[in-house]
N, C-alpha and C positions, 0 to 999 in steps of 0.2 A: 373672561377678559375681553374687552373691546378695544380694538386697535383704531387709531385715528389715521386719517389720510397721510399725515406727516410721518407717522411711524411706518406705514406701508412704503412710502417713498424712500425712507431711510433703509428699510430692509431690501428694497429693490436695488438701491445704490450699492449696498454691501454685497449683494449677490451679483452685481453687475448685470442687472436685468433692465430692459427698457419697458416702462409702463406708461400707457397713455393716461392723460388727466381724466378723461371720461370713464376709465376703467377703475380708478382708485377706489370708488365706493364699493364696487363689486368685490375687489380684492380684499378690502378691509373687512367686509362681512364674512367672506369665505375663510380668510385666515383666522378671524375671531372664532368662528365655529370650530375650526380645527384645534385651536388652543383650548377651547372649552371642553372638547372631547378628550384631549390629552389630560386635562385637569380631572375630568371624571374618571379616567382610567387610574389615576393616582389614588383615588379614594377607595378602590376595590381592595378588600382584605385578601392578600395572597400569602398569609403566614402559613397556611396549611398546604401550600402548593410546593412540590419539590422542583427545584430548578432542573432544566433540561439542557443537555449539550446539543441536542437536535430534536426537532419536533416529531420526526419519524423514527420509531423504535426499530432500527434495522442494524444488522451486524455487517460491518465492512468486510468485504472479501479481501483477503490478504494473499499476496503472491509469495512464493517461497523465497527466502533470503539466500540467493545464490549469486555467485559472480557470473555475469553474462558477457563481459568484455575482457579481452586480454590486456595485459600491461603494455601500453604503447608509449611510455614515457620517453624512452630513448629516441623513438621515431619523431615524436612531437618536438623534443628539444633539439633534434638535429636541424630543423628548419627555423628555429628561433634565432632572432638577431643576436642575442647575447645571453649566455648561460654560464653560471659558475657554481660548482659544487652541487649540481642537480637542481639549482634554483634559477628561475628566469630573472634576468636583470632588466629593470625598466628605468627610464630617466626620472630623476627627482622632480616632482611637481610642486612640492611644498617646501619652502625654505625655513 
């Protein structure tokens, strides 16, 4: 796929990038090569390849599922501006 200078200008505008007029040809060639490479990747047969969750086959270390903090709800609610029935009351922001 070959990009024109106008297409490169449009892409630069959408990405909010400033591109000099003299650099448009270079960007057009480089972006066209990238798109051709992506198209080539799309032609590779990957039907026999199993999908991976992560490229490195490692086991995640897990910590024990233990409570490490005490319940401080009453302390936190004692300094809150407005509490009712154990819930924080906040001003309505959407009507």
